[in-house]
C-alpha positions in Angstrom: 0.1 -0.1 0.1 1.4 3.2 -1.0 0.9 6.3 1.3 0.0 9.8 0.1 2.9 11.0 1.8 5.4 8.6 -0.2 7.2 10.6 -2.9 5.9 10.1 -6.6 9.1 8.8 -8.1 8.2 9.8 -11.6 7.5 13.4 -10.7 10.7 13.9 -8.8 12.7 12.4 -11.6 11.2 14.8 -14.0 11.9 17.7 -11.9 15.5 16.4 -11.2 16.1 16.2 -15.0 14.9 19.5 -16.0 16.7 21.0 -12.9 19.9 19.4 -13.5 19.8 20.4 -17.4 19.2 24.0 -16.3 22.1 23.9 -13.6 24.5 22.3 -16.1 23.4 24.6 -19.1 22.9 28.1 -17.8 23.0 29.8 -21.3 20.1 27.5 -22.8 17.2 29.6 -23.6 13.6 28.1 -23.2 13.6 26.4 -26.7 17.3 25.0 -26.6 16.2 23.6 -23.2 13.1 22.2 -24.5 15.1 20.4 -27.3 17.6 18.9 -24.8 14.7 17.4 -22.9 11.6 16.7 -25.2 11.2 13.9 -26.3 14.1 12.1 -24.8 13.0 12.1 -21.3 9.3 13.5 -21.4 6.7 14.9 -23.5 6.3 18.7 -24.1 3.2 19.1 -22.0 4.8 17.2 -19.1 8.0 19.2 -19.5 5.8 22.4 -19.2 3.9 21.2 -16.2 7.1 20.1 -14.5 8.8 23.4 -15.3 5.7 25.4 -13.9 6.0 23.4 -10.7 9.6 24.0 -10.2 8.8 27.8 -10.7 6.0 27.6 -8.2 8.3 25.9 -5.6 10.9 28.5 -6.3 13.5 26.0 -7.0 13.9 27.8 -10.6 13.6 31.3 -11.7 13.0 32.8 -15.1 14.5 35.8 -16.8 13.8 37.4 -20.0 16.4 38.6 -22.3 14.7 40.2 -25.3 12.1 37.6 -26.3 13.8 34.7 -25.0 13.3 33.0 -21.6 16.4 31.9 -19.5 15.9 29.5 -16.4 18.4 29.6 -13.6 18.3 27.8 -10.1 17.3 30.0 -7.1 20.3 30.7 -5.0 18.3 31.5 -1.8 16.1 28.2 -2.2 16.9 26.7 1.1 15.9 30.0 2.9 12.9 30.6 1.1 11.9 26.9 1.4 12.5 27.2 5.3 10.4 30.5 5.3 7.7 28.7 3.4 7.6 25.8 5.6 7.4 28.1 8.6 4.7 30.2 7.3 2.5 27.1 6.0 3.1 25.2 9.5 2.2 28.4 11.6 -0.9 29.1 9.5 -2.0 25.5 9.6 -1.6 25.4 13.3 -3.6 28.5 14.0 -6.3 27.4 11.7 -6.7 24.1 13.2 -7.1 25.6 16.7 -10.0 27.6 15.3 -11.5 24.5 13.3 -11.4 22.7 16.6 -13.0 25.4 18.6 -15.9 25.4 15.9 -16.0 21.5 16.2 -16.7 21.6 19.8 -20.2 23.3 19.1 -21.1 21.8 15.5 -20.0 18.2 15.8 -22.9 16.7 17.0 -25.3 18.4 14.4 -23.5 16.7 11.5 -24.2 13.4 9.8 -22.1 10.5 10.2 -20.3 11.0 7.2 -19.3 14.6 7.8 -18.4 13.8 11.2 -15.9 11.2 9.9 -14.7 13.4 7.1 -14.0 16.2 9.2 -12.5 14.2 12.0 -10.0 12.5 9.5 -9.2 15.7 7.9 -8.4 17.6 11.2 -6.3 14.8 12.8 -4.3 14.3 9.6 -3.5 18.2 9.5 -2.6 18.0 12.9 0.0 15.2 12.3 1.2 17.1 9.3 1.6 20.5 11.1 3.5 18.7 13.9 5.9 17.3 11.3 6.1 20.9 10.0 7.4 21.9 13.4 9.7 18.8 13.7 11.1 19.8 10.2 11.6 23.2 11.4 13.3 22.2 14.7 15.7 20.0 12.7 16.6 22.9 10.3 17.0 25.4 13.0 18.5 23.5 15.9 18.6 19.9 15.8 20.0 19.6 19.4 17.0 21.5 20.9 13.2 21.3 20.6 12.4 25.2 19.7 8.7 24.3 18.8 8.0 22.3 22.5 4.9 24.3 23.1 3.4 24.0 19.6 4.2 20.1 19.7 2.4 19.9 23.2 -0.5 21.9 21.8 -0.9 19.7 18.9 -0.9 16.7 21.0 -3.6 18.3 23.4 -5.8 19.2 20.2 -5.5 15.7 19.0 -6.8 14.5 22.3 -9.6 17.0 22.2 -10.6 15.8 18.8 -10.7 12.1 20.2 -12.6 13.3 23.2 -15.3 15.1 20.9 -15.6 11.7 19.0 -15.8 9.9 22.1 -18.7 12.0 23.5 -20.7 11.6 20.3 -23.6 9.5 19.9 -22.2 7.8 16.8 -18.6 7.1 18.5 -18.9 3.3 17.6 -19.5 3.7 14.0 -16.9 6.9 13.6 -14.0 6.0 15.7 -12.9 2.9 13.8 -13.3 4.5 10.6 -11.4 7.5 11.8 -8.4 5.5 13.2 -8.3 3.1 10.3 -8.1 6.3 7.7 -5.3 7.5 9.9 -3.1 4.4 8.9 -1.3 5.8 6.0 0.2 8.8 8.0 1.5 6.4 10.7 4.7 4.9 10.8 5.1 1.9 8.6 7.2 -1.2 9.6 9.6 -1.9 6.8 9.4 -5.5 7.3 5.7 -5.3 6.3 6.5 -4.2 2.8 
């Protein structure tokens, strides 16, 4: 079973091919770059989607000289990446706290499918947000937990969501579904593969 968190090897291989070609050939304009990659490694539309993904992730940048486009690796990628992770993680953290506050009042009024979907979504996002803080801890100071308070709050928020589920009249139906749907985001035993 493949988790949604596991990387899609094809996508990363394509990104690597384009990035490596740009890095090794900084003077290639768009059409020359296209000729180097298409059709040898991928189709033109795949190239364009992958290039757009690299631009969106700020891994490469584009400059225009006359009517020609030139691509180059972003020199401050690591810094921008760290900043983007920090911003997304903090936004997610604060948004989840608000969602859980609303959940207290609204949960019992929803139907079983809505309760299950909402519970799964919030719990998965709490796990991913905690991973974001762990990632930031590793970048900033691998010997110290800088986001200790946030990690603890996430732990408490997860417990709160489970308490909301436990108190609900549909607990016996919702709980097994919720925990089984969390399986893909849990650590996998490498011997099970």
